[in-house]
Each structure stands twice: as structure tokens, then as C-alpha cells.
N, C-alpha and C positions, 0 to 999 in steps of 0.2 A: 504494500500500500504506500503511495507516494507521501503520505502524511508522516510516516515514521522517520524522524530525522536521524535516529541512530543507524537506521538501515542505509540511508542515502549518504551519510558522511563517513562511515567507518572504513578504515583500512584502505585508503585510496590515494592515488597520486603518483607522481614521478619526482625524481631528484634532478635538479639542475644547479649549475654553478657558473661563475664567471671565469673565463680564461684570461690570459694576459692581454688579449686583443680586445677585451670588452664584450665579446659575444657569449651567449649562453651555450653551455655544453651539458648534455645529459649525463647524469650519474647512473650507476647501475641500480636497477630496482631490486628490492628485497621482497621476500614473501609477505612481509608485513605491510608493504606499501604498494604492492602491485594492485592496480585498479581492477576490480572485479565486475563493476557495473557503472553505468552512466559516465562513460569515459569523457564525454564532452564537458563535464563539469570540473575536470581536473585542471589545475593551473601548473604549468611546467617551468616556471622561472623562479629562482631563489628570491628575487625581488618581491614576488607575490607572497611568499612565506613571511618575509620581513614585514610587509605591509599589514598582513593580518595580525601578526604578533604585536606590532607597534601600535595598532589601533585599539587593542584590548587593554583592560585594566586588571582583570582577574583571569587566572588560568586554573585548570583543574589537573591535579597531579594524581595519577593512578599508579598503584603498586600493590604488591601482595604482602600482607602482614599476618603472621601466624596461620598461613594457609588459606586466608580469605582475601578477596579483593577489597581495596579501600580507595576511595576517590576523595581528595581534599581540595577545596578552593584556597588559593593563596595569591599573594602579590608577586610580581616578577619584574625583571628588567632585562634588556638585551644589550650585549656588547659584541658587535660583529656576529659571529656564528655561534655564540654561546648564550644560553638563556640562564639567568640567575634567579633562583627562587628563594623567597624569605621564609624562615622558620624560626622557632625558638629552640634553644639548646635544652629546654625542659621538656620538649615534646618527645614522647617515648619512641616515635618511629624514626627520628632523625639519624641516630647512629646505625640502626639496622638497615636503613635504606641506602647508605653509602656503598657503592659497588654493586648495587642491585639494579635489575632492569625496571624502568619506569616508562609511563606514557603520559605525556603532557598535551592537553588540548586547550585551544582558545576558539571560541565560537561567537560570531556576531549574527544576531537575528535581524534581518533587514526588511522583512515583509511577510505578511500572511497571504497566501495565494488561495483565492476562492475560485473553485471550479464549478462547472455545471453538474458534475457527478461527485459524490462523496469520495470516491476512490482517488480522484486526481487533486483533491485539496493538498496543499503542500506549503513549503516555506521558502523564502529567499534568504540565503545565508552565505557567510564566508567562514570557513573552518580550517584550522591547521591542526594536524596531529603529528606529534614528535615522539619517536621511539629512541631511547638512549639508555645508557648506564649512568646512574646518578653519581656525582662526585661531590664529596664534602669539601668545601673550600677551606683550606687552613693557612695558606700564605697570607700574611697580614696586608700586603699591598693589594693583592687580588680581592681580599675580603672588603677592604675599604672601597675599591673601585666598584665592586658588585653592589654594596649597600648604597653607594651613591647612584648607581644606575637604577636600582629599584625605587629609591625615593624620587628621582627625577622622572621616572616613567609614570609614577602615580601623580606626582605634584610638581610639574616642571618649574624650575626656579627656586625650589625650596632648599636645596642643598646649600646654596650661598646665602640664603635669607635667614635660615634658622641656625641654632647652635649645633655644632657637629657632635656625633656620638662620643661618649666618654669610653674609656677602656672597659669600665664595668658594663656599659650598655652593649658594647661590641662583644664582650664575653658571653652575654646572654642571647646573642643573635647567632643563629646558624644560617649558613648560606649553602645552597645546593647548586651545583653547576650541571647543566644539561646541554650537551653538544647538539647542534642542529644538522648533523650529518645525515640522519635518516628521518625524513619528514615528508609529509604530504599536505597538499592544499586542495580544497574542493569548494566550488562556488556555484550557487544557483542565483541567477539574476534575470528572471523571465516571468512572463505571464502564465496563466494556466495551460496545461497540456491536455485539453479535452479531446475526446475521441471525435473524429470527423462527423460521425452520425449524430452526435449530441449537439453540434453547433446550431443546427436549424430546428431540431426536433424538440429541444427543451427550452422553455421560456423561463430561464434562470439567469440571474445576474452573475457575471464572472469578472474577475480582475484581481488586483493586488492592493492590500491595505498596508502602506509603508509603516515600518517601525523604526524609531530612532531614539537614541538616548541623548538627553540634553542636560546641561548644568543649570541649576537655579541660582538665584541671587545669593551672594555670600552672606552667611549668618555669623557675625562676630561672637566670640566667646564672651560671656557676661563680664569677665574680669579684664577685658581689653578696654582701655580708656575710650570714651565716646568720641573724642576728637581724633583718634588715630584712624587714618584712612586705610582702606583696603589696599594692600600692596599690588603693584602692577601685574605681577605674575599670577595673582589670583583673579584680579578684576578682568583680565583679558580672556579668561575662560568663561566668565559669566555672561548671561544674555545681555544684549545691548538695550 
């Protein structure tokens, strides 16, 4: 059924990278990223992968813990072809996940597709699926760069505006690195795919209801002085 988003987005796509001449070159597909259906929805350029990741704010980290699957939402940031995920050193899964296989996904819902038949109702979306072995970041310089990337991804401009993390705060922060070597991207951006015989036979409205996420007006903390203006890096994300 077209409405099942997990069926349409799972385990799909190809790998591409940039060569020295600036042209895209395909990477070898793996069993986990070989497209099994709806091939026309695959995006085959690494820039498409970066675009989906950079446009998101929350990723979902999937792994196996104590023999059972677990999926957790978390913040992240990207530096080149490495994705950095934020966690707490107090989280029980952090140490066990280092060196283990993980799956990271980022999904954007762009529209609800209304079709003439219930079967062809669907969604417009952009989705990235990354398979990798998680690496616990221990190098101090890489940890600092990763935390900065995570903060700047969520709240651009905040790293230079706010107080930097203390040694104690950094000690309480765990950072996982996920390489983007094995990833897939799938996109649907179209109207309903009704059967030909339904176009004229059914008196039913069909089309797309767009979905978008917007920021609202900034809401100052009650302890902020009333005369303090909203900083530019916050105000520029707010509605005009």
C-alpha cells in the first residue's frame, strides 16, 4: 500500500561521491542499500544526502541492545562525511554501542498526497538512511569540534554567542561518530499516482496538502532583562 512510509523508504538508494574533477562517481552498492522498489525515487548524489541531513534537526538512531531493537531520537551535526550524535555519558547504551552497527535516519514530511483511491494515498518526503559502525569520540579536539557542530546545527550562531562548555560539562557529554560511507536517499515529490481508470470514473478530489515546519516568535526566558533585544542569530530564524 502506497501509504506505508516505512515500506517506501526502507533500504534504498545508491552511493555517490565527488572525484577530483568535481563530477559525481558511483560507489559500490551494498545489500543494505540496494534499491528494491520505486527506483525513480532514489537520489544518487552525495550532495542530496548532505542536503537532507543539513535540513533536519532530529535524527533517529537505531541499534540492538540486549537482543532487542531500540530507536532513539537525538540531536546531531555534520562535519564533511561524518555525522556526530549527542548523548550523555550517563546513558546506559553509550558504551555498549561503540563499535556496534547502527542505523541513523532523518526524514522530512513535505506533503500528504490525497488520491482518488485509498490505496494510492501517500506522502511526499525526503529521507536519508545511514548504515555504519558507531565510534565513540575520545580525542579532545574532535570532541570539541563535534559538540560545536551539533550546537551550530541546532542553533546557528550560538557557539560564539553563549558560554563555551566547561571541562565538567564536556565530561558529561558523549559524542558518537557515524561515517556517511554507506547511505541512501529517497525522495517523493509528486502528485497522486491514481490508476488510469479512476481518473474519469471517480468524482473524488485528489492533490497534495503541503506540510512545512516553521519557527514562531522568540519567547525570552523570564529572567532575561526586558530591555535586552533578541540576538540577530535568533531573530533571523523567526517569522518576519
